[in-house]
C-alpha positions as CSV (number, residue, x, y, z in Angstrom):
1,M,7.0,-13.9,13.1
2,S,3.6,-13.3,11.4
3,I,3.4,-11.7,8.0
4,N,1.8,-8.6,9.6
5,Q,4.8,-8.2,12.0
6,K,7.2,-8.7,9.1
7,I,5.5,-5.9,7.1
8,V,5.5,-3.5,10.1
9,N,9.2,-4.4,10.8
10,D,10.1,-3.6,7.2
11,F,8.2,-0.3,7.5
12,I,10.1,0.6,10.6
13,K,13.4,-0.5,9.1
14,N,12.8,1.9,6.2
15,K,12.0,4.7,8.7
16,I,8.3,5.0,7.8
17,K,6.9,7.0,10.6
18,F,3.4,7.8,9.3
19,V,0.8,5.3,7.9
20,T,-2.7,5.9,6.8
21,T,-5.1,3.0,6.2
22,V,-8.5,2.5,4.6
23,P,-10.5,-0.5,6.1
24,C,-10.3,-3.8,4.3
25,K,-11.0,-7.3,5.7
26,Q,-7.9,-8.8,4.2
27,L,-5.7,-6.0,5.6
28,A,-7.2,-6.1,9.1
29,G,-4.3,-7.9,10.7
30,V,-1.6,-5.6,9.3
31,I,-3.7,-2.5,10.2
32,E,-4.0,-3.8,13.8
33,E,-0.2,-4.3,13.9
34,I,0.4,-0.8,12.5
35,D,-2.1,0.6,15.1
36,S,-0.3,-1.0,18.0
37,S,3.2,0.0,16.9
38,E,4.8,2.7,19.0
39,D,7.2,3.6,16.1
40,I,4.5,4.5,13.6
41,F,1.9,7.2,13.8
42,H,-1.4,5.7,12.3
43,I,-4.3,7.7,11.0
44,P,-7.2,5.9,9.5
45,S,-8.6,7.6,6.3
46,N,-12.2,7.6,5.0
47,K,-11.0,7.5,1.4
48,E,-7.8,6.6,-0.4
49,D,-7.2,9.9,-2.1
50,E,-7.7,11.6,1.3
51,G,-5.1,9.2,2.7
52,M,-2.6,10.1,-0.1
53,G,-3.0,13.8,0.8
54,L,-2.2,13.0,4.4
55,C,0.9,11.0,3.3
56,A,2.0,13.9,1.1
57,G,1.6,16.3,4.0
58,A,3.6,14.0,6.3
59,Y,6.4,13.7,3.7
60,M,6.5,17.4,3.2
61,G,6.8,17.7,7.0
62,G,9.8,15.4,7.0
63,K,8.2,12.0,7.8
64,R,8.3,9.0,5.5
65,S,4.9,7.7,4.9
66,A,2.9,4.8,3.4
67,I,-0.7,4.0,2.6
68,I,-2.5,0.7,3.1
69,M,-5.6,0.3,0.9
70,Q,-7.7,-1.8,-1.5
71,N,-7.3,-1.8,-5.2
72,T,-11.0,-1.1,-5.7
73,A,-10.3,2.6,-5.2
74,I,-7.4,2.9,-7.7
75,G,-9.7,4.8,-10.1
76,V,-10.6,7.3,-7.4
77,T,-6.9,8.0,-6.7
78,I,-5.6,8.6,-10.2
79,N,-5.8,12.4,-10.1
80,T,-4.1,12.5,-6.6
81,L,-1.4,10.1,-7.7
82,V,-0.6,12.2,-10.8
83,T,-1.0,15.8,-9.7
84,L,0.3,15.5,-6.2
85,I,2.3,12.3,-5.5
86,Q,4.1,12.1,-8.9
87,Y,4.3,15.8,-9.7
88,Y,6.0,16.5,-6.4
89,N,8.2,13.4,-6.5
90,I,6.8,12.0,-3.3
91,P,7.8,8.5,-2.5
92,L,4.7,6.6,-1.5
93,P,4.7,2.9,-0.9
94,M,1.1,1.6,-1.4
95,L,0.4,-1.8,0.2
96,I,-2.8,-2.7,-1.7
97,S,-5.1,-5.7,-1.1
98,Y,-5.6,-7.0,-4.7
99,R,-9.3,-7.8,-4.4
100,G,-11.0,-9.7,-7.2
101,E,-8.2,-12.1,-8.1
102,I,-8.2,-15.9,-7.9
103,G,-9.2,-16.9,-4.4
104,E,-11.4,-13.8,-3.9
105,P,-14.6,-14.8,-2.0
106,V,-16.6,-11.6,-3.0
107,A,-17.8,-11.6,-6.6
108,C,-18.4,-7.8,-6.8
109,Q,-14.6,-7.3,-6.2
110,V,-13.7,-8.9,-9.5
111,E,-14.4,-6.0,-11.9
112,M,-11.7,-3.7,-10.6
113,A,-9.1,-6.4,-10.6
114,V,-9.4,-6.5,-14.3
115,H,-8.2,-2.9,-14.5
116,T,-5.9,-2.5,-11.6
117,K,-2.5,-3.4,-13.2
118,A,-3.3,-1.7,-16.4
119,L,-4.1,1.6,-14.6
120,L,-0.9,1.4,-12.5
121,N,1.1,0.6,-15.6
122,Q,-0.5,3.6,-17.5
123,L,0.7,5.8,-14.6
124,N,4.2,4.3,-14.8
125,I,4.0,3.1,-11.2
126,P,6.2,0.1,-10.4
127,T,3.9,-2.7,-9.4
128,Y,4.8,-5.8,-7.4
129,H,2.3,-8.7,-7.0
130,F,2.7,-10.8,-3.9
131,H,1.0,-14.2,-4.3
132,S,2.6,-16.0,-1.3
133,Q,4.0,-14.7,2.0
134,N,7.5,-15.7,0.7
135,D,7.2,-12.8,-1.8
136,A,7.3,-10.4,1.1
137,E,11.0,-11.1,1.4
138,E,11.4,-8.4,-1.3
139,L,9.4,-5.8,0.7
140,D,12.4,-4.2,2.4
141,L,14.1,-3.6,-1.0
142,I,10.9,-2.3,-2.6
143,L,10.4,0.2,0.2
144,N,14.0,1.3,0.0
145,H,13.7,1.8,-3.8
146,S,10.6,3.9,-3.4
147,F,12.4,6.4,-1.1
148,M,15.6,6.3,-3.1
149,A,13.8,7.0,-6.4
150,K,11.2,9.4,-4.8
151,K,8.4,7.5,-6.6
152,P,5.3,5.7,-5.6
153,V,5.3,1.9,-5.7
154,A,2.3,-0.5,-5.6
155,I,2.6,-3.8,-3.7
156,L,-0.5,-5.9,-4.6
157,T,-1.3,-8.6,-2.1
158,D,-3.9,-11.1,-3.3
159,A,-6.2,-13.4,-1.2
160,N,-3.7,-16.2,-1.4
161,F,-1.0,-14.0,0.1
162,W,-3.2,-13.3,3.2
163,Q,-4.2,-16.9,3.6
164,G,-0.7,-17.9,4.7
165,P,2.2,-20.0,3.6
């Protein structure tokens, strides 16, 4: 099973019925897998904060949701994370490509990587960093924890993670 299939299977196992995505080259495979799933309703978003609003609406309508995005927009999402997601205790798994870390081929991505973990830490959002595909063995438990605790969680996936075992 591919890592993309494993991620989608864990989403389905945790009853995630709605996923919004923002384009990212590293995430293209998992986005394709989400889009082809008959068990998940997929809506692409133009911006990450817009996607979080869609996830909040889906959750308030009775559907578990998740967002797939890049870390380069964490700064844009801070207000939405605090005043919507956290204030209303909305569980929101965030699968985030951690652009700018070791192995990143695009130099302009590096600057946000310097701030990503500190910003998530400041917001008290549990953050998990997947370096290798074996780390994804914890995804099911992380998703379950997000819904049980009614809290957002960040799953950072760096370039090494997407390159394979």
